N, C-alpha and C positions, 0 to 999 in steps of 0.2 A: 877195194879205195882207191883201187889205181884206176879200174873201168871208169868212178867220178868223174876224178879228175881230170883222164885222156879222153871219156868219151864224149859223156849223160854234158858235160858242162859245155863246152864246148861248138857241142852239136846244140844244144837249150841256150847258145849265144847265139848262132847262127841263125834258129831259126828267128832268136826274136827282133836283129838285127835286119834279116830279111821280111820278113810280115810288115817290117815297120816302114825300109826301103822301098816296099811297092804297097802302100798304100791301102794295106789290108784290112787297119786298123787303124781307128777316131779314136781321142779323145777317153770320150766314156767308155769305150769299149776297153781299157786301162783301166779303169777307177772304177769297174761294174766287175772284172777281173779281179782286183786287190780288192776289192770288199767282199767278194765271193770266198777266195782266197783265207783271209781273215775271218769271217764269221765261220766257216767250215774248220779253222784249227779251234779256233774257243768252244764252239757249241761239240764238233765231236770227238776232240782231242784233251781238251781241256772239262768242259762241265761235264763232259760222260763219262771220261775216267775217271776222275777224281771225286765228283760229285754225285751222280747218279746213282752210277754203277758201284759204285765203292761203298762194302761191308766195313763198319770198326766192328762189329762182332760176329768176326768171321771164324769159326771153325779150325779157319785152315793158317792161325799167324805161325813166323817165320822164327824155326828154331832157333834160339840162343848161341847154337855152333855157327850158323850160317850171317848171325849179325856178329857175332865178332871178329867172324874172320875179315880183312883188309881194312883192319885197322874203322872199323864202324863205329863203336859207338866216340875214338875222340874225335872222328871228323861232325858228327854229329855234333856232341858240346862245340869245336870251333866254328861249324854251321850255328845254332843256335845263341848265339851269343851277340 
């Protein structure tokens, strides 16, 4: 986490500042970039992971011992209320 907070975030913020300050992008580049990221997240991270590739009848279900660890049943109960 230190690498992200002390390295990746400052470098990324400076990169965005530099690109904007030098006029290397237009408003449409930003719009396209944000739309592309959101579409990628929805298609590849949400739909593919939890819908298209999910198998509700998988023979590899989690064992009861694993699901009881860290008080998972109580947390699920609170979440589903």
